[in-house]
N, C-alpha and C positions, 0 to 999 in steps of 0.2 A: 504494500500500500504506500509506503514511503517513497518507493521508486516512481510510482505513478504520479504522486504529488510533486516530486522533484522534476520529472519530465514536463509536467504541466507548467510549473513555475518557469523552467528554462524556456519553454515555447512562448510563454507570456512576455518574457523579457525581450525576445526577438520581435514579437508582434508590436510591442511598445516602441522598440527601436525603429521599426518600419514606419509606424504611424508618425513618429517624430520627424523622420526624414521627409515624408510626404508633406507634413505641415510646414516645414521650414523651406522646402525646395521651391525655386522659381519654375523648375521643370524636372520631369522624370520621364525617361524613355525606356521602354521594354524592348529587348531584342532576343532573338533566337541566336545563341552564341555557338552552336555546334558547328564543327567542321574546321576550326582553326587549331593550329598546333600550339604547344606550350610557348614556344618562342614568339609566335604571332600574338598570343594572348598577353604575354609580358610586354611586348612593344605597344600594344593597344592600351593596356593599363597605364603605362608610362605616359603616353600621349594624353590620356584622360586626366591623370594626376596633374600634369603640366597645365591643363585647362581648368584646374580646380573642380573636377568632376568626380563624384563619389560613385564608384562602380562596384556592385555587389551582386552575388548570386544568392537568392533566397528560395526556399521551397514555395511553390505556387500556393499551397494551402495556407501557409502563414501570411503571405501577401494578401490573399483573398480575405482572410480574417481581419487583417489590419485595415483594409480599405472598405470593409463592409459598413454600410450606412453612412459613408462619407461622400463628398463630391467626386471622389475618384473611383467609386464602386463600378462604374462602367468598364474600367480596365480589367475586371475579373474575367470578361469573355476572351481576352487575348492571353490569359495566363494558362496556357496548355503547352505541354512539352517543355523542353529546356528553355528557361527564361532567365535573363539577367536584367538588372535595373541600373540605370545611370542617372544620378541626381546632380543637379547644379543648384547652388544656393545664391548665385549672383548673376550669371549669364544664362538667360532662358534658352538660347539656341545652342549653347556649348555641347551638351550631350549628343544631340542629334547630329551636329556638324562633325564632331570628332569621330563618332561611331560611323558616320557616313564615309569618312575618309578611309577608315579601316575596312568597311564593307567593299568599297571600290578597289582598294589595294589587294585584299585577299580573295575577293570574289566569292566570299562565303558569308555566313551570317545573314540576318535579315531583321528589319524593323518589324515589330508587332503592333506598336501603338505607343501612346504616351500622354502626358499631361504637361501643358505649358501654361503658366500663369493661371492655373485653376480650371482650364478648359481641357476636356478629354479629346484626343485626336486619334484617328485610325492610322494604319500603316502608311497609306498614300499621303495623308496630310503631314505626318512626321517627316516623310521624305522631302516634301516641299519646304518645311521649316529648316531642314538640314541644309538647304541651298542658300539660306539667308546668311550673309556675312556676319562676323562678330560685331559687337557694338563699337569696338575700337576702329575696325575697318570702316564701318559706316560713318563714324565721326570724321575719320581721315578723308574719306571721299567727299563728304559734305564740305569740310574745310577747304579742300582743294578746289571744289567747284565754286566757292564764293571768293577764294583768293585769286583765281584766274582773271575775272573781270577787273578786279582792283589793280592787279599788276599791269594789265593792258592799259587801263586808264592812266596809271602813273607813267608808263612809257610814252603815251600820246602827249601828256602834259610836258614831259621832259623834252620831247622833240619840238613842241611848240616854243618852249623857252629857248632852246638852242637856236631855232630858226630866227627868233626875234633878236637874239644877241648878234647873229651874223648879219 
C-alpha cells in the first residue's frame, strides 16, 4: 500500500511540474521525436537550450492529467504515441522555429500541435508559426526599413549642401 501511495505522490509531483510549465510558458509545442539518433537529439537539445527552450519528454497520460480542465485541454487529442514538449517562457515562436530547423535538417520528427500565447494550434498552424522570424530578427528588419529612408534623405541633403557650396 505504501508503494502505491508513493507512486501516486511521485506522479502528482510530475503533473504539478507540467501544469506549472504550461502556466508560465508563452508557448508549448508537441512533437513526435522518433527517428532521430542520440547525436541528433543532443544537437537539437543544445540548439533548444541556446534559444532558452525547455525540452522534455513526459508520459502522455501525465500531460493529459495536467492539462485536463485547462485552456490547453484540446492538446490531449495530439498526445498519442511518442511525444515531447518544448516550452518557451519568453519567445513565443522559439520552440516551433528551433524544432522546425531540426525537422528540416534531419528529415525526421514531426509537429503534432501546440499552444502559443494561450491559443491551441494544430500541426499545420504550428508549422506556419515556425516560419515567423524571432523577435530580434523582426526588430532588426523593422529598424533597417525605417533607417533606409532616413539615410537616403541625409544623402540628398548633403548633396544639396555640397552643390550650393560649389
